C-alpha positions in Angstrom: 0.0 0.0 0.0 1.5 3.3 -1.1 -0.2 6.6 0.1 1.0 9.6 -1.9 0.3 13.3 -2.6 2.1 15.5 -5.1 5.2 13.3 -5.0 5.4 12.0 -8.6 9.2 11.6 -8.8 9.3 9.9 -5.4 6.4 7.6 -6.4 8.3 6.6 -9.5 11.3 5.6 -7.4 9.1 3.5 -5.1 7.3 1.8 -7.9 10.6 1.0 -9.7 12.0 -0.4 -6.5 9.0 -2.7 -6.1 9.1 -3.7 -9.8 12.9 -4.5 -9.4 12.0 -7.2 -6.9 10.7 -9.3 -9.8 8.2 -10.8 -7.4 5.0 -11.9 -9.1 2.7 -12.7 -6.2 2.1 -9.1 -5.2 -0.7 -6.5 -5.2 0.3 -2.9 -5.4 -2.3 -0.4 -4.2 -1.8 3.4 -4.5 -3.9 5.8 -2.6 -3.6 9.4 -4.0 -5.0 12.4 -2.3 -5.8 14.2 -5.6 -2.2 15.2 -6.7 -1.7 18.1 -9.1 1.8 17.3 -10.2 1.1 14.6 -12.8 1.0 11.7 -10.3 -2.6 10.9 -11.4 -1.5 10.1 -15.0 1.4 7.9 -13.7 -0.9 6.0 -11.4 -3.6 5.4 -14.0 -1.0 4.1 -16.6 1.6 2.2 -14.5 1.4 -1.5 -15.3 2.6 -2.5 -11.8 -0.4 -0.9 -10.0 -3.1 -3.4 -9.2 -5.6 -1.0 -7.6 -5.7 2.7 -6.9 -8.0 5.4 -5.5 -7.7 9.1 -6.3 -9.8 11.2 -3.9 -9.4 13.6 -1.0 -8.5 12.2 2.3 -8.1 13.3 5.9 -4.4 12.6 6.1 -1.9 9.8 5.7 -3.6 7.4 8.2 -6.9 7.8 6.4 -5.1 7.1 3.2 -3.5 4.0 4.7 -6.8 2.8 6.0 -8.3 3.1 2.5 -5.4 1.0 1.1 -5.8 -1.6 3.8 -9.5 -1.9 3.1 -8.7 -2.6 -0.5 -6.0 -5.2 0.1 -6.6 -8.8 -0.5 -3.1 -10.2 0.0 -2.2 -12.5 2.9 0.4 -10.0 4.2 0.5 -6.2 3.9 3.4 -3.7 3.7 3.1 0.1 3.8 5.5 2.3 1.8 5.5 6.0 1.5 6.3 7.6 -1.9 10.1 7.8 -2.0 10.7 4.7 0.1 12.7 2.0 -1.7 13.6 -1.6 -1.0 17.2 -2.3 0.0 17.9 -4.8 -2.8 16.2 -6.9 -5.4 15.6 -10.0 -3.3 13.8 -8.5 -0.2 10.3 -9.8 -1.1 11.8 -13.2 -1.9 13.5 -13.4 1.5 10.3 -12.3 3.3 8.2 -14.9 1.4 10.6 -17.7 2.2 10.3 -16.8 5.9 6.5 -16.7 5.7 6.4 -20.2 4.1 8.9 -21.7 6.5 8.0 -20.1 9.8 4.3 -19.1 9.4 4.6 -15.9 11.4 2.0 -13.1 11.7 4.6 -10.4 11.3 8.0 -10.2 9.7 10.3 -7.2 10.2 13.9 -6.5 9.3 16.8 -4.0 9.5 16.9 -0.7 7.6 19.6 1.3 5.9 19.5 5.0 6.7 20.3 7.1 3.6 20.6 10.7 2.7 18.4 12.6 0.2 20.4 11.0 -2.7 20.0 7.5 -1.2 23.7 7.3 -0.2 23.9 4.8 2.6 24.8 6.2 6.1 24.2 3.3 8.5 22.6 -0.1 8.9 20.2 0.0 11.8 19.0 -2.9 13.8 15.4 -2.8 15.2 15.1 -3.1 19.0 12.3 -5.6 18.4 8.5 -5.7 18.1 7.7 -6.3 21.8 5.5 -4.3 24.2 8.3 -3.4 26.5 10.3 -1.8 23.6 7.2 0.1 22.4 6.6 1.4 25.9 10.1 2.7 26.2 11.3 3.5 22.7 8.2 4.1 20.7 8.7 3.9 16.9 12.4 3.5 17.5 11.6 -0.1 18.2 11.0 -1.1 14.6 10.7 0.6 11.2 7.2 0.8 9.8 8.2 0.3 6.2 10.3 -2.7 7.0 7.3 -4.6 8.4 5.1 -7.2 6.7 1.9 -8.0 8.7 -0.7 -10.7 8.2 -3.7 -8.8 6.9 -6.1 -10.3 9.4 -3.9 -9.1 12.3 -3.8 -5.5 11.0 -6.3 -3.1 12.7 -7.1 0.3 11.2 -4.9 3.2 12.0 -6.2 5.9 14.4 -6.8 9.1 12.5 -6.4 11.3 15.5 -2.6 11.5 15.0 -0.5 13.2 12.3 2.9 11.6 12.9 2.6 8.9 15.6 -0.2 6.8 14.2 2.3 4.0 13.6 3.2 3.8 17.3 -0.5 3.6 18.3 -1.0 1.0 15.6 1.9 -1.2 16.8 0.5 -1.2 20.3 -3.0 -2.0 19.2 -1.7 -4.9 17.2 -0.2 -6.4 20.3 -3.2 -5.4 22.5 -5.5 -7.4 20.1 -3.1 -10.2 19.4 -1.0 -10.8 22.5 0.1 -14.2 21.0 1.3 -12.6 17.8 4.0 -14.6 16.1 6.8 -12.4 15.0 10.0 -13.1 13.1 13.1 -10.9 12.8 14.7 -11.2 9.4 18.3 -10.3 10.0 18.9 -8.4 6.7 18.2 -4.8 5.6 14.8 -4.5 3.9 14.4 -0.7 3.4 16.5 2.3 2.4 15.1 4.9 4.9 15.7 8.5 4.0 16.4 10.8 6.9 14.9 14.2 7.3 11.3 13.3 6.8 8.2 14.9 8.3 8.8 13.4 11.7 12.2 15.1 11.8 11.0 18.4 10.4 8.1 18.6 12.9 9.9 17.1 15.8 8.0 19.0 18.5 4.7 17.6 17.2 6.4 14.2 16.9 7.4 14.1 20.5 4.1 15.6 21.6 2.2 12.7 19.9 4.7 10.2 21.3 3.8 11.4 24.8 0.1 11.4 23.9 0.2 7.8 22.6 2.2 6.6 25.6 -0.1 8.3 28.1 -3.2 6.9 26.4 -1.8 3.4 26.2 0.3 3.1 29.4 -0.5 6.0 31.7 1.3 8.9 33.3 4.0 6.8 35.1 5.3 5.5 31.8 5.4 9.1 30.4 7.5 10.1 33.5 9.8 7.2 33.0 10.3 8.1 29.3 10.9 11.8 29.9 14.7 11.5 29.5 14.1 9.9 26.1 11.7 12.6 25.0 14.3 15.3 26.0 17.1 13.5 24.1 14.9 13.1 21.0 14.3 16.9 20.9 17.9 17.7 21.7 19.2 15.5 18.8 16.8 17.1 16.3 17.6 20.7 17.5 21.3 19.9 17.1 20.7 18.4 13.6 18.7 21.5 12.5 21.5 23.9 13.8 24.2 22.0 11.8 22.3 22.2 8.5 
């Protein structure tokens, strides 16, 4: 599922990356919020796209919910326009794990990259467990490097602008405490730094606090305070050095 808005060149990169996988058993769904940059023509004509919807939405999580409701595959992955797979055999590796291990969720490493997709660092996830989500939020696992069994995927809460993923992760485990997860020890995604979460870091940390308070209460918020402060400090420092 690929939500997009006025990001034609980025969408082309993502579609090419998926096409380069050479993986036949796949359904590509694009949800466009009525782009004005030529994306609509690309979406309507691209041979890889199985389904699409072009209409106004209430934000990225509304768009992802639309895509999820259209999906028919056994597993679902969410990519933003501009996200690319790490290499040409990622889907093959994930499919082999699914066949061999029968998990409900597969997740892997990411490669952080700059705006030109030059690799900066390979990052290991902390792991998709409640304790990690309580403490580290979305730093526990990368959203794009996850493949979840469709029947285990709830809808995203649309009350958030940036931290809907964190709330979604927690809701997955709240509803499926026996969720079978599998860590695939290879990079699956090239993750560009400097996205909306970094640009709007105050809103990002505010929603992190909001999700944590709603899901775990004020004590967990207090325990996490040093992490929130460090999160802001790092982003302030990064902005000053640009």
